[in-house]
C-alpha positions as CSV (number, residue, x, y, z in Angstrom):
1,M,-7.4,-19.5,-19.0
2,S,-7.8,-22.7,-16.9
3,E,-10.7,-23.2,-14.5
4,K,-8.9,-22.0,-11.5
5,F,-9.7,-18.7,-9.7
6,Y,-7.9,-15.4,-9.8
7,L,-8.4,-12.2,-7.7
8,L,-8.9,-9.0,-9.6
9,G,-8.3,-5.8,-7.7
10,G,-8.1,-2.2,-8.7
11,G,-5.7,0.5,-7.3
12,R,-6.4,4.2,-6.9
13,C,-4.2,7.1,-6.2
14,A,-4.3,7.3,-2.5
15,S,-2.0,9.0,0.2
16,G,0.4,10.1,-2.7
17,A,1.1,6.5,-3.6
18,D,1.3,5.3,-7.2
19,E,-1.1,2.3,-7.0
20,S,-3.4,2.9,-9.9
21,G,-4.3,0.2,-12.4
22,L,-5.8,-3.2,-12.7
23,Y,-4.1,-6.0,-10.6
24,L,-4.6,-9.7,-11.3
25,Y,-3.5,-12.3,-8.7
26,D,-3.1,-16.0,-8.8
27,Y,-5.0,-17.5,-5.9
28,Q,-3.1,-20.3,-4.3
29,A,-5.8,-22.4,-2.6
30,D,-3.3,-24.5,-0.3
31,T,-1.9,-21.5,1.5
32,G,-4.2,-18.6,0.7
33,A,-1.4,-16.6,-0.7
34,L,-1.8,-14.3,-3.7
35,K,0.8,-14.0,-6.4
36,L,0.8,-10.9,-8.6
37,L,0.5,-12.0,-12.3
38,S,-0.1,-8.7,-14.0
39,R,-0.7,-4.9,-13.5
40,S,-2.5,-3.2,-16.3
41,R,-3.4,0.4,-17.1
42,A,-1.5,2.2,-14.3
43,D,-2.8,5.5,-15.8
44,V,-6.3,4.6,-14.7
45,S,-7.5,5.2,-11.1
46,V,-9.6,2.1,-10.8
47,G,-12.6,2.2,-8.5
48,Q,-15.3,-0.4,-8.3
49,Q,-15.4,-3.1,-11.0
50,C,-17.8,-5.7,-12.3
51,F,-16.4,-8.7,-14.1
52,D,-18.2,-10.6,-16.9
53,N,-16.8,-14.1,-16.8
54,D,-18.4,-15.1,-20.0
55,R,-16.8,-12.4,-22.1
56,M,-13.8,-12.0,-19.9
57,I,-14.5,-8.2,-19.6
58,S,-14.0,-5.9,-16.6
59,Y,-16.2,-2.9,-16.2
60,V,-14.7,-0.1,-14.2
61,V,-15.7,3.2,-12.7
62,E,-13.1,5.9,-12.3
63,E,-14.4,7.9,-9.4
64,L,-13.6,11.5,-10.3
65,S,-15.5,14.8,-9.9
66,S,-13.6,16.4,-12.8
67,Q,-12.7,14.9,-16.1
68,H,-9.0,14.9,-17.1
69,G,-7.8,18.4,-17.9
70,C,-11.1,19.9,-16.9
71,V,-13.0,21.5,-14.0
72,G,-16.0,19.4,-13.2
73,G,-17.7,17.1,-15.7
74,G,-17.6,13.9,-13.5
75,G,-15.7,10.7,-14.0
76,Y,-15.5,7.8,-16.5
77,V,-16.6,4.3,-17.2
78,W,-14.2,1.9,-18.7
79,S,-14.3,-1.6,-20.4
80,F,-11.2,-3.8,-20.4
81,G,-10.9,-7.2,-22.1
82,L,-8.7,-9.8,-20.3
83,D,-6.3,-11.6,-22.7
84,P,-6.3,-15.3,-21.6
85,E,-2.7,-15.8,-22.8
86,T,-0.9,-12.7,-21.4
87,L,-3.2,-12.2,-18.5
88,E,-3.2,-8.5,-19.1
89,F,-6.1,-6.2,-19.8
90,R,-6.6,-4.2,-23.0
91,E,-9.0,-1.3,-23.3
92,L,-12.1,-1.8,-25.2
93,N,-13.4,1.8,-24.7
94,H,-14.3,4.4,-22.1
95,R,-16.9,7.2,-21.8
96,P,-17.7,10.0,-19.4
97,S,-20.0,8.6,-16.7
98,L,-22.2,11.7,-16.9
99,G,-22.0,12.4,-13.3
100,S,-19.8,13.4,-10.4
101,M,-17.9,10.5,-8.5
102,P,-19.2,7.3,-10.2
103,A,-19.2,4.9,-7.4
104,Y,-20.6,1.5,-8.6
105,I,-21.4,-0.3,-11.9
106,C,-23.6,-3.4,-12.4
107,I,-24.1,-5.4,-15.6
108,D,-27.6,-6.5,-16.5
109,K,-28.2,-10.2,-17.0
110,S,-29.1,-9.5,-20.6
111,K,-25.5,-8.3,-21.2
112,K,-27.1,-5.4,-23.1
113,Y,-27.0,-2.8,-20.3
114,A,-24.8,-1.4,-17.6
115,V,-26.1,0.6,-14.6
116,V,-23.9,3.2,-13.0
117,V,-24.6,5.2,-9.8
118,H,-22.9,8.5,-9.0
119,H,-22.1,9.3,-5.4
120,C,-21.5,13.1,-6.1
121,L,-19.7,15.4,-3.7
122,P,-21.3,17.2,-0.7
123,K,-21.0,20.6,-2.5
124,H,-23.2,23.4,-3.4
125,I,-23.0,26.7,-5.5
126,T,-24.8,29.9,-4.6
127,K,-26.0,31.6,-7.8
128,L,-26.9,35.2,-8.0
129,I,-30.4,35.5,-9.6
130,Q,-32.7,38.4,-10.6
131,K,-36.3,38.0,-9.7
132,E,-39.3,38.9,-11.8
133,D,-39.8,42.1,-9.8
134,G,-36.3,43.2,-10.6
135,S,-34.8,42.5,-7.1
136,Y,-31.9,40.4,-6.6
137,G,-31.6,37.1,-4.6
138,T,-29.7,33.9,-4.5
139,E,-30.3,30.3,-5.6
140,V,-28.6,27.4,-4.0
141,I,-27.8,24.4,-6.3
142,L,-26.7,21.1,-4.9
143,E,-24.7,18.4,-6.8
144,E,-27.0,15.7,-8.1
145,G,-26.7,12.0,-7.5
146,S,-27.8,9.9,-10.4
147,V,-28.3,6.5,-11.9
148,I,-27.3,6.2,-15.6
149,L,-28.3,3.4,-17.9
150,F,-25.7,2.7,-20.7
151,R,-26.3,0.3,-23.6
152,L,-23.6,-2.3,-24.1
153,N,-22.3,-2.9,-27.7
154,E,-22.1,-6.4,-29.2
155,D,-18.4,-6.6,-28.4
156,G,-19.1,-5.7,-24.8
157,S,-17.8,-2.2,-25.0
158,I,-19.9,0.6,-23.4
159,G,-22.4,2.3,-25.7
160,E,-24.4,5.5,-25.4
161,A,-26.4,6.4,-22.2
162,C,-30.2,5.6,-22.9
163,D,-31.8,6.7,-19.7
164,A,-31.2,8.5,-16.3
165,M,-32.7,9.2,-12.9
166,T,-31.4,11.9,-10.6
167,F,-31.7,12.4,-6.9
168,K,-31.4,15.3,-4.4
169,G,-30.9,15.5,-0.7
170,S,-33.1,17.6,1.6
171,G,-31.0,20.7,1.1
172,K,-31.4,21.5,4.8
173,P,-28.6,21.4,7.5
174,G,-28.2,17.8,8.8
175,L,-26.9,14.3,7.8
176,D,-29.2,14.2,4.8
177,T,-28.3,17.5,3.1
178,F,-26.9,15.8,0.1
179,C,-27.8,12.6,-1.7
180,H,-25.1,10.0,-2.2
181,P,-26.2,7.0,-4.4
182,H,-23.3,4.8,-3.5
183,W,-24.2,1.2,-4.6
184,V,-26.4,-0.6,-7.2
185,G,-26.9,-4.3,-7.6
186,C,-29.6,-6.9,-8.6
187,D,-31.1,-9.8,-6.8
188,P,-30.2,-13.3,-7.8
189,T,-33.1,-13.4,-10.4
190,G,-31.5,-10.4,-12.2
191,E,-34.8,-8.6,-12.2
192,L,-34.9,-6.4,-9.2
193,Y,-32.3,-3.7,-9.0
194,V,-31.4,-1.9,-5.7
195,V,-29.7,1.5,-5.2
196,N,-28.5,2.6,-1.7
197,D,-28.4,6.4,-1.2
198,C,-26.0,6.9,1.7
199,G,-26.8,10.6,1.9
200,S,-30.7,10.8,2.0
201,D,-31.1,7.5,3.9
202,R,-33.2,5.9,1.3
203,I,-33.1,2.6,-0.5
204,F,-34.6,2.7,-4.1
205,T,-35.8,-0.4,-6.1
206,F,-36.3,-0.5,-9.9
207,H,-36.6,-2.6,-13.0
208,I,-35.2,-2.2,-16.4
209,D,-37.4,-2.1,-19.4
210,R,-35.1,-4.0,-21.7
211,E,-37.2,-3.5,-24.9
212,K,-37.2,0.4,-24.4
213,G,-34.0,0.8,-22.5
214,K,-35.6,2.6,-19.5
215,L,-35.3,2.6,-15.8
216,L,-38.5,1.9,-14.0
217,L,-38.5,3.2,-10.5
218,L,-40.7,1.0,-8.1
219,K,-40.4,2.0,-4.4
220,E,-38.2,4.0,-2.1
221,T,-37.6,2.8,1.5
222,Y,-36.4,5.0,4.4
223,A,-33.7,3.3,6.3
224,G,-33.7,5.7,9.2
225,Y,-32.2,9.2,9.9
226,G,-28.4,9.3,9.7
227,Y,-28.0,5.5,8.7
228,W,-26.5,6.2,5.3
229,P,-27.3,2.8,3.7
230,R,-24.1,1.8,1.7
231,Y,-23.6,-1.7,0.3
232,S,-25.9,-4.8,0.0
233,A,-25.4,-8.5,0.0
234,F,-28.2,-10.8,-1.4
235,L,-28.9,-14.3,-0.1
236,S,-29.1,-16.8,-3.1
237,D,-32.0,-18.9,-2.1
238,T,-34.5,-16.5,-0.6
239,P,-35.6,-12.9,-1.2
240,I,-33.5,-11.4,1.6
241,F,-30.6,-8.9,1.6
242,Y,-28.5,-7.3,4.1
243,N,-27.3,-3.6,4.2
244,S,-24.2,-2.1,5.8
245,N,-24.8,1.5,6.9
246,E,-22.0,4.1,6.7
247,Q,-22.9,6.1,9.8
248,K,-24.5,3.6,11.9
249,L,-22.9,0.5,13.4
250,V,-25.6,-1.9,12.5
251,V,-26.5,-4.2,9.7
252,Q,-30.1,-4.2,8.5
253,G,-31.8,-7.2,6.8
254,Y,-34.7,-6.7,4.3
255,R,-37.2,-9.1,2.7
256,Y,-38.1,-7.9,-0.9
257,D,-40.7,-8.6,-3.5
258,V,-39.2,-8.8,-6.9
259,E,-42.3,-7.7,-8.8
260,S,-43.4,-4.7,-6.6
261,G,-40.0,-3.7,-5.2
262,E,-41.5,-3.5,-1.7
263,L,-39.1,-3.9,1.2
264,E,-39.8,-5.2,4.7
265,K,-37.2,-4.9,7.4
266,V,-36.6,-8.2,9.0
267,C,-33.7,-7.6,11.4
268,E,-31.1,-5.0,12.7
269,A,-27.9,-6.2,14.4
270,N,-25.0,-4.3,16.0
271,M,-21.6,-4.6,14.3
272,L,-19.5,-4.3,17.4
273,S,-19.7,-6.1,20.7
274,E,-19.7,-4.3,23.8
275,E,-16.4,-5.8,24.7
276,Y,-14.7,-4.7,21.5
277,Q,-16.2,-1.3,21.7
278,A,-15.4,-0.7,25.3
279,G,-13.5,2.5,26.1
280,R,-13.4,3.7,22.5
281,T,-15.4,6.5,21.1
282,I,-14.2,6.4,17.4
283,H,-16.5,7.7,14.7
284,A,-16.5,4.5,12.7
285,E,-17.5,4.1,9.0
286,P,-18.7,0.6,8.0
287,S,-17.8,-0.1,4.4
288,D,-18.1,-3.5,2.6
289,I,-20.6,-6.4,3.3
290,I,-20.3,-10.0,1.8
291,L,-21.7,-13.4,2.2
292,H,-19.9,-16.6,2.6
293,P,-20.6,-19.0,-0.3
294,S,-22.4,-21.3,2.2
295,G,-25.0,-18.7,2.8
296,R,-24.7,-19.1,6.5
297,T,-22.2,-16.4,7.5
298,L,-22.2,-12.6,6.8
299,Y,-19.1,-10.3,7.1
300,T,-18.9,-6.6,7.3
301,A,-15.8,-4.4,7.3
302,V,-15.6,-1.4,9.7
303,R,-13.2,1.5,8.9
304,D,-11.5,3.5,11.8
305,Y,-12.3,0.6,14.1
306,N,-10.3,-1.4,11.6
307,C,-12.1,-4.6,12.2
308,I,-14.4,-7.3,10.5
309,A,-17.6,-8.3,12.0
310,V,-18.7,-11.9,11.5
311,Y,-22.4,-12.9,11.8
312,H,-24.2,-16.2,11.8
313,I,-27.5,-16.1,9.8
314,N,-30.3,-17.7,11.8
315,E,-33.1,-19.7,10.3
316,D,-35.4,-16.7,10.6
317,Y,-32.8,-14.6,8.8
318,T,-31.9,-12.5,12.0
319,L,-28.2,-12.2,12.7
320,T,-26.2,-13.2,15.6
321,L,-22.7,-11.5,16.0
322,L,-20.1,-14.1,16.4
323,Q,-16.9,-12.2,16.2
324,D,-15.1,-8.8,15.8
325,I,-11.6,-9.3,14.5
326,D,-8.8,-6.9,13.6
327,C,-8.6,-6.4,9.9
328,G,-4.8,-6.8,9.9
329,G,-4.2,-3.2,8.7
330,S,-5.8,0.2,8.5
331,Y,-9.0,1.3,6.8
332,P,-10.5,-1.9,5.3
333,R,-12.1,-0.6,2.1
334,G,-13.0,-3.9,0.4
335,I,-13.4,-7.6,1.6
336,C,-13.9,-10.8,-0.3
337,V,-14.3,-14.5,0.4
338,T,-12.6,-17.1,-1.9
339,P,-15.0,-19.1,-4.1
340,D,-14.1,-22.3,-2.2
341,G,-15.0,-20.5,1.1
342,K,-11.6,-21.3,2.6
343,Y,-10.2,-17.7,3.0
344,L,-11.3,-14.1,3.5
345,Y,-9.2,-11.1,2.3
346,S,-9.3,-7.6,3.7
347,L,-7.9,-5.0,1.5
348,N,-6.7,-2.3,3.8
349,R,-6.4,1.2,2.0
350,E,-4.2,3.1,4.4
351,T,-1.7,0.5,5.3
352,P,-1.8,-0.5,2.5
353,N,-1.9,-4.3,2.5
354,V,-4.0,-7.3,1.7
355,A,-4.6,-9.3,5.0
356,G,-5.7,-12.9,4.9
357,F,-7.9,-14.9,7.3
358,S,-8.7,-18.7,7.2
359,V,-12.4,-19.4,7.6
360,A,-13.5,-22.0,10.2
361,E,-16.5,-24.3,9.8
362,D,-18.7,-21.8,11.8
363,G,-17.5,-18.9,9.7
364,R,-15.3,-17.3,12.3
365,L,-12.0,-15.9,11.1
366,C,-8.3,-16.6,12.1
367,A,-5.6,-14.2,10.8
368,I,-2.9,-15.7,8.6
369,G,-1.1,-12.4,8.0
370,A,-0.3,-10.5,4.7
371,V,-1.0,-12.6,1.6
372,A,0.2,-10.3,-1.1
373,G,3.7,-8.8,-1.5
374,D,2.4,-6.0,-3.7
375,C,0.3,-3.6,-1.7
376,I,-2.6,-1.9,-3.4
377,S,-5.3,0.5,-2.0
378,T,-8.0,-1.5,-3.9
379,M,-11.6,-0.9,-4.2
380,V,-14.1,-3.9,-4.1
381,P,-12.3,-6.9,-5.3
382,V,-13.8,-9.7,-7.4
383,F,-12.8,-13.3,-8.3
384,V,-12.6,-14.4,-11.9
385,K,-12.0,-17.9,-13.4
């Protein structure tokens, strides 16, 4: 494959549409258009994915609460190799993810491990129990969120699980009843991992003991009641990351220490201007958050308001809201910026469509319309080369 860039997206079954599978698009830098090159494995409902450019492997979560043909048991993790000649994906292997609703996967810099988080469902069971005195009572069991550490085999396929951490919500009525670990990623050094739990309002940091194949929990940070921290975006040149919050229309910025895992909040900025929000009382759900390659601009997608918020990153790493712009569709689930920084794409699940925007020098966006003739309700898209 030549040293040009391709957009890799994944479709899921949504709104009754048959959009599953892996989609590979040719990125046309002169116009921003996307040309569909291949669609592979339409039998897989593709969720978030992580692409290994060195080995040309896409690692995918299939976000299910029940295994195929079963009741319960959780979803799957898949590995697919990209054929550079046919530009189609072939399966290396797949495994049960060992939890309900696997939401995100991250590959360790050693290429020996994959980390998977499970969002789980807001469900409980009430179990009849008999107490020691012979009387009867009930026990309430909540679904567990989890982080699973998988080994990767020499060929890049997914090996056995070697460690796990589980989380629980408060179990009390409120916004933090259930835990929902929704995102896992590592800082630019590849040493500090962050897990956002958008149910219990906590952010966890940990290391991987690569010799023993173990997860080492460092710290947990409380984001604030009802924030639901969702996704993160790391600056490349300083220990700062920014979080979108699924239940609060704000972005939070954190300074982190790679060794200790300590977090210090450095800013909080509104996603919507008063003018854009005026007269509307929609319950919004922020989704994706990404950085421009320049490191000077931050973007967040806001579902239900169906817009993208654009921020300038100041010298002190606080944020200034520059723009709220319509996402060009409905329910923006994933956004991405092209590696050359010229365009931003919003992948709108309910429309469904892929809307394009040109990026100005100051990071502001200008709509250029639909850029892909094939509509997919994609999860988080990635660029490959």
